[in-house]
C-alpha positions as a printed NumPy array, in Angstrom:
array([[ 99.75 ,  98.817,  82.695],
       [100.97 ,  95.868,  80.635],
       [104.609,  96.987,  80.532],
       [105.958,  93.781,  82.03 ],
       [103.454,  91.372,  80.42 ],
       [104.277,  90.23 ,  76.923],
       [102.099,  88.754,  74.222],
       [103.148,  85.218,  75.128],
       [101.861,  85.647,  78.691],
       [ 98.568,  87.109,  77.452],
       [ 98.154,  84.162,  75.082],
       [ 98.791,  81.684,  77.921],
       [ 96.22 ,  83.481,  80.094],
       [ 93.645,  83.404,  77.304],
       [ 94.213,  79.692,  76.702],
       [ 93.971,  78.976,  80.433],
       [ 90.759,  81.019,  80.607],
       [ 89.385,  79.149,  77.616],
       [ 90.024,  75.778,  79.266],
       [ 88.81 ,  76.849,  82.717],
       [ 85.737,  78.882,  81.787],
       [ 84.901,  77.367,  78.444],
       [ 84.08 ,  79.173,  75.222],
       [ 80.587,  80.132,  76.424],
       [ 81.603,  82.053,  79.544],
       [ 84.979,  83.463,  78.39 ],
       [ 83.573,  86.572,  76.571],
       [ 81.396,  87.549,  79.531],
       [ 84.334,  87.069,  81.937],
       [ 86.571,  89.263,  79.74 ],
       [ 83.851,  91.933,  79.623],
       [ 83.492,  91.8  ,  83.423],
       [ 87.266,  92.189,  83.88 ],
       [ 87.297,  95.148,  81.482],
       [ 84.419,  96.855,  83.307],
       [ 86.079,  96.257,  86.677],
       [ 89.39 ,  97.732,  85.517],
       [ 87.544, 100.74 ,  84.081],
       [ 85.715, 101.31 ,  87.401],
       [ 88.96 , 101.083,  89.392],
       [ 90.583, 103.624,  87.078],
       [ 87.608, 105.973,  87.436],
       [ 87.73 , 105.666,  91.235],
       [ 91.473, 106.37 ,  91.265],
       [ 91.089, 109.363,  88.946],
       [ 88.205, 110.723,  91.017],
       [ 90.143, 110.32 ,  94.266],
       [ 93.199, 112.026,  92.761],
       [ 91.124, 114.924,  91.448],
       [ 89.361, 115.299,  94.803],
       [ 92.708, 115.35 ,  96.65 ],
       [ 94.09 , 117.886,  94.182],
       [ 91.061, 120.15 ,  94.699],
       [ 91.165, 119.901,  98.49 ],
       [ 94.941, 120.168,  98.975],
       [ 95.71 , 122.702,  96.268],
       [ 99.428, 123.326,  95.667],
       [100.399, 120.998,  98.532],
       [ 99.284, 118.072,  96.363],
       [102.166, 118.686,  93.937],
       [104.635, 118.675,  96.837],
       [103.157, 115.363,  97.97 ],
       [103.602, 113.855,  94.504],
       [107.312, 114.765,  94.191],
       [108.546, 111.906,  96.428],
       [106.251, 109.507,  94.582],
       [107.754, 110.581,  91.267],
       [111.229, 109.998,  92.705],
       [110.173, 106.486,  93.673],
       [108.822, 105.945,  90.177],
       [112.245, 106.91 ,  88.795],
       [113.824, 104.265,  91.035],
       [111.701, 101.591,  89.357],
       [113.704, 102.146,  86.193],
       [117.014, 101.976,  88.079],
       [119.486,  99.726,  86.288],
       [122.509,  98.981,  88.518],
       [124.531,  97.549,  85.641],
       [124.081, 100.729,  83.611],
       [124.889, 102.954,  86.595],
       [128.1  , 101.064,  87.434],
       [129.193, 101.118,  83.806],
       [128.447, 104.832,  83.579],
       [130.443, 105.668,  86.698],
       [133.379, 103.442,  85.79 ],
       [133.813, 104.574,  82.225],
       [132.633, 108.176,  82.244],
       [134.831, 111.173,  82.894],
       [134.573, 113.089,  86.145],
       [131.912, 115.781,  86.356],
       [132.846, 119.352,  85.534],
       [132.966, 120.459,  89.18 ],
       [135.697, 117.906,  89.993],
       [133.798, 116.045,  92.685],
       [132.787, 112.436,  92.538],
       [129.244, 111.198,  93.25 ],
       [130.21 , 110.274,  96.821],
       [131.396, 113.847,  97.491],
       [135.133, 113.082,  97.37 ],
       [137.213, 115.9  ,  95.979],
       [140.733, 114.869,  95.001],
       [143.537, 116.927,  96.537],
       [145.343, 119.359,  94.264],
       [148.49 , 117.964,  92.692],
       [151.561, 118.607,  94.802],
       [154.405, 120.506,  93.166],
       [157.104, 118.591,  95.051],
       [156.929, 114.919,  95.892],
       [156.512, 114.254,  99.625],
       [159.577, 113.121, 101.517],
       [159.538, 109.444, 102.287],
       [159.101, 108.906, 105.986],
       [159.837, 105.215, 106.16 ],
       [161.461, 104.255, 109.456],
       [164.888, 102.656, 109.369],
       [164.95 ,  98.859, 109.442],
       [164.997,  97.164, 112.836],
       [168.216,  95.883, 114.277],
       [168.443,  92.16 , 115.039],
       [166.679,  91.487, 118.358],
       [164.956,  94.889, 118.446],
       [161.216,  94.854, 119.147],
       [158.946,  96.707, 116.741],
       [157.075,  99.75 , 118.069],
       [153.773,  98.909, 119.747],
       [150.638, 101.061, 119.462],
       [148.018, 100.038, 122.064],
       [145.345, 102.161, 120.361],
       [145.75 , 100.259, 117.094],
       [144.958,  96.859, 118.587]])
């Protein structure tokens, strides 16, 4: 639950609570917050267990997309780009976007460059390309 909150943030919150609530009411406020969090967790666990009992095996199928979303929370674009740029191609020869490189040609293709235009000659015009 406190994955993204560090000790410095907790200390700042405690100091702010101490100044706002005062030393007399701070322990009771912390106890109330703890009880509230415990109740919310119990409600969530009870609801999950009730859904699991009512839905049966369909509940696991429902949770699969949620687990995929949870994996996306740990997505690091910098790591993914570095991995794809500097790693070798997969064993099946396809890239992540589905591109399969053509097999190497045994003979180089003949160059099909058109001859240069004569002075005053108009270049070919392709109306579909404009």
